[in-house]
LOLUM-759294 format. One record per atom (N, C-alpha, C): residue in three letters; x, y, z. Coordinates in steps of 0.02 Angstrom, whole numbers. Layout:
BEGIN
   aa       x       y       z
  ALA       X       Y       Z
...
***
This chain:
BEGIN
   aa       x       y       z
  UNK      56    -163   -1239
  UNK      55    -175   -1167
  UNK     111    -137   -1132
  UNK     164    -121   -1166
  UNK     219     -84   -1135
  UNK     216     -13   -1159
  UNK     229      33   -1114
  UNK     231     103   -1133
  UNK     301     119   -1160
  UNK     305     129   -1225
  UNK     368     146   -1257
  UNK     357     207   -1301
  UNK     399     256   -1291
  UNK     395     318   -1330
  UNK     463     329   -1361
  UNK     465     345   -1426
  UNK     528     362   -1459
  UNK     523     435   -1481
  UNK     574     473   -1462
  UNK     576     544   -1479
  UNK     635     557   -1525
  UNK     622     597   -1577
  UNK     675     620   -1621
  UNK     704     683   -1588
  UNK     767     679   -1569
  UNK     799     736   -1536
  UNK     850     771   -1582
  UNK     831     773   -1646
  UNK     871     810   -1695
  UNK     940     781   -1705
  UNK     989     824   -1703
  UNK    1058     802   -1717
  UNK    1085     754   -1664
  UNK    1050     746   -1608
  UNK    1072     700   -1556
  UNK    1046     629   -1567
  UNK    1001     620   -1615
  UNK     976     553   -1630
  UNK     906     542   -1605
  UNK     897     488   -1569
  UNK     831     467   -1544
  UNK     838     447   -1471
  UNK     784     458   -1433
  UNK     781     435   -1364
  UNK     721     389   -1358
  UNK     732     330   -1330
  UNK     678     283   -1318
  UNK     664     282   -1243
  UNK     602     298   -1225
  UNK     581     297   -1155
  UNK     534     237   -1145
  UNK     546     199   -1091
  UNK     507     138   -1082
  UNK     478     134   -1011
  UNK     421     101   -1008
  UNK     389      81    -946
  UNK     369     140    -902
  UNK     318     175    -924
  UNK     293     233    -887
  UNK     254     211    -826
  UNK     271     239    -768
  UNK     233     227    -707
  UNK     223     294    -671
  UNK     159     314    -664
  UNK     147     376    -628
  UNK     161     365    -554
  UNK     182     412    -517
  UNK     200     480    -536
  UNK     274     487    -553
  UNK     310     432    -559
  UNK     383     434    -568
  UNK     405     447    -639
  UNK     364     431    -687
  UNK     384     439    -757
  UNK     410     374    -787
  UNK     455     380    -835
  UNK     481     322    -869
  UNK     536     289    -828
  UNK     536     223    -826
  UNK     585     185    -787
  UNK     651     177    -823
  UNK     650     173    -889
  UNK     711     162    -927
  UNK     715     210    -986
  UNK     776     225   -1006
  UNK     785     265   -1066
  UNK     848     242   -1101
  UNK     850     254   -1166
  UNK     909     237   -1206
  UNK     914     288   -1262
  UNK     975     305   -1280
  UNK     987     353   -1333
  UNK    1019     316   -1392
  UNK     996     333   -1452
  UNK    1022     302   -1513
  UNK    1042     355   -1562
  UNK    1100     348   -1591
  UNK    1122     394   -1643
  UNK    1118     361   -1711
  UNK    1097     299   -1713
  UNK    1093     260   -1774
  UNK    1022     231   -1780
  UNK     989     244   -1836
  UNK     921     220   -1846
  UNK     915     145   -1845
  UNK     966     110   -1872
  UNK     963      37   -1874
  UNK     968       8   -1803
  UNK    1010      39   -1761
  UNK    1015      16   -1691
  UNK     949      27   -1655
  UNK     916      82   -1669
  UNK     850      95   -1639
  UNK     801      41   -1663
  UNK     801      27   -1728
  UNK     758     -25   -1755
  UNK     769     -92   -1719
  UNK     832    -111   -1710
  UNK     849    -174   -1677
  UNK     823    -175   -1605
  UNK     829    -119   -1570
  UNK     805    -116   -1501
  UNK     729    -122   -1498
  UNK     695     -88   -1544
  UNK     622     -92   -1546
  UNK     599    -162   -1567
  UNK     636    -192   -1613
  UNK     620    -260   -1634
  UNK     626    -308   -1574
  UNK     679    -301   -1536
  UNK     688    -345   -1478
  UNK     633    -335   -1426
  UNK     611    -273   -1416
  UNK     555    -259   -1371
  UNK     492    -294   -1395
  UNK     479    -289   -1461
  UNK     420    -321   -1490
  UNK     422    -396   -1481
  UNK     480    -425   -1497
  UNK     487    -498   -1492
  UNK     479    -521   -1419
  UNK     512    -486   -1373
  UNK     506    -504   -1302
  UNK     434    -500   -1278
  UNK     398    -449   -1300
  UNK     327    -442   -1280
  UNK     286    -499   -1308
  UNK     298    -518   -1370
  UNK     262    -575   -1400
  UNK     276    -639   -1361
  UNK     339    -651   -1345
  UNK     358    -711   -1308
  UNK     327    -710   -1238
  UNK     327    -652   -1207
  UNK     295    -646   -1141
  UNK     221    -664   -1144
  UNK     186    -638   -1195
  UNK     115    -652   -1201
  UNK     101    -725   -1215
  UNK     146    -758   -1252
  UNK     138    -829   -1265
  UNK     145    -869   -1201
  UNK     193    -850   -1158
  UNK     209    -889   -1098
  UNK     173    -866   -1036
  UNK     140    -809   -1039
  UNK     107    -780    -980
  UNK      61    -831    -947
  UNK      68    -837    -881
  UNK      25    -883    -843
  UNK      45    -956    -846
  UNK     104    -970    -875
  UNK     128   -1039    -879
  UNK     197   -1043    -848
  UNK     218   -1104    -829
  UNK     286   -1112    -803
  UNK     340   -1098    -856
  UNK     320   -1097    -918
  UNK     367   -1084    -973
  UNK     402   -1017    -964
  UNK     368    -969    -933
  UNK     396    -903    -924
  UNK     460    -904    -882
  UNK     467    -953    -839
  UNK     527    -959    -797
  UNK     590    -973    -838
  UNK     582    -996    -899
  UNK     639   -1011    -943
  UNK     670    -948    -974
  UNK     637    -892    -966
  UNK     662    -831    -998
  UNK     640    -829   -1071
  UNK     652    -771   -1103
  UNK     629    -763   -1171
  UNK     663    -812   -1219
  UNK     727    -824   -1209
  UNK     762    -871   -1253
  UNK     732    -941   -1246
  UNK     719    -961   -1184
  UNK     689   -1027   -1173
  UNK     619   -1033   -1202
  UNK     580    -980   -1196
  UNK     513    -979   -1225
  UNK     519    -987   -1301
  UNK     563    -948   -1331
  UNK     572    -951   -1404
  UNK     592   -1021   -1426
  UNK     640   -1051   -1391
  UNK     664   -1117   -1409
  UNK     612   -1171   -1399
  UNK     562   -1159   -1357
  UNK     510   -1209   -1345
  UNK     455   -1207   -1398
  UNK     455   -1154   -1439
  UNK     405   -1148   -1492
  UNK     421   -1195   -1549
  UNK     371   -1210   -1588
  UNK     382   -1250   -1648
  UNK     425   -1211   -1697
  UNK     460   -1246   -1740
  UNK     501   -1212   -1790
  UNK     458   -1166   -1834
  UNK     397   -1187   -1847
  UNK     352   -1147   -1887
  UNK     336   -1081   -1852
  UNK     321   -1083   -1787
  UNK     306   -1023   -1749
  UNK     368    -978   -1743
  UNK     427   -1009   -1733
  UNK     489    -970   -1730
  UNK     500    -933   -1795
  UNK     491    -967   -1851
  UNK     499    -936   -1917
  UNK     449    -880   -1928
  UNK     388    -890   -1905
  UNK     337    -839   -1912
  UNK     357    -775   -1875
  UNK     380    -784   -1813
  UNK     401    -725   -1773
  UNK     461    -691   -1804
  UNK     512    -729   -1824
  UNK     572    -700   -1854
  UNK     556    -667   -1921
  UNK     509    -695   -1958
  UNK     488    -667   -2022
  UNK     458    -598   -2015
  UNK     429    -584   -1958
  UNK     399    -518   -1946
  UNK     452    -463   -1947
  UNK     514    -481   -1928
  UNK     567    -431   -1927
  UNK     578    -402   -1997
  UNK     579    -445   -2047
  UNK     588    -422   -2116
  UNK     530    -378   -2138
  UNK     470    -395   -2117
  UNK     411    -355   -2134
  UNK     417    -286   -2102
  UNK     435    -284   -2038
  UNK     443    -219   -2004
  UNK     499    -178   -2035
  UNK     554    -210   -2053
  UNK     610    -175   -2083
  UNK     589    -145   -2150
  UNK     552    -182   -2190
  UNK     529    -158   -2254
  UNK     483     -98   -2244
  UNK     438    -102   -2194
  UNK     392     -46   -2179
  UNK     430      16   -2157
  UNK     486       5   -2121
  UNK     527      61   -2097
  UNK     577      86   -2148
  UNK     583      50   -2203
  UNK     631      70   -2255
  UNK     703      54   -2235
  UNK     711       1   -2196
  UNK     777     -19   -2172
  UNK     796     -85   -2206
  UNK     856     -89   -2233
  UNK     882    -150   -2261
  UNK     915    -192   -2208
  UNK     901    -256   -2208
  UNK     932    -301   -2159
  UNK     992    -337   -2188
***
């Protein structure tokens, strides 16, 4: 649902471009020189999007992502957090 592009810019690291809106282009950008920091930023984007989709159309969204997460069952919280380890393993990153 979010337009996110990550570019490898060689010795300069990686650039993450977010939220594309024509005709202006991307609304946000961030530069990373460390792959693990990039992974953490992408992980947070994924988690925030999941929490947004869970709360979309409900008053729960007013609590912010942290509030949405805390309102979930412990089982659902563990399920979401467990995905981080799966993604890290797929990316070849040790946590």
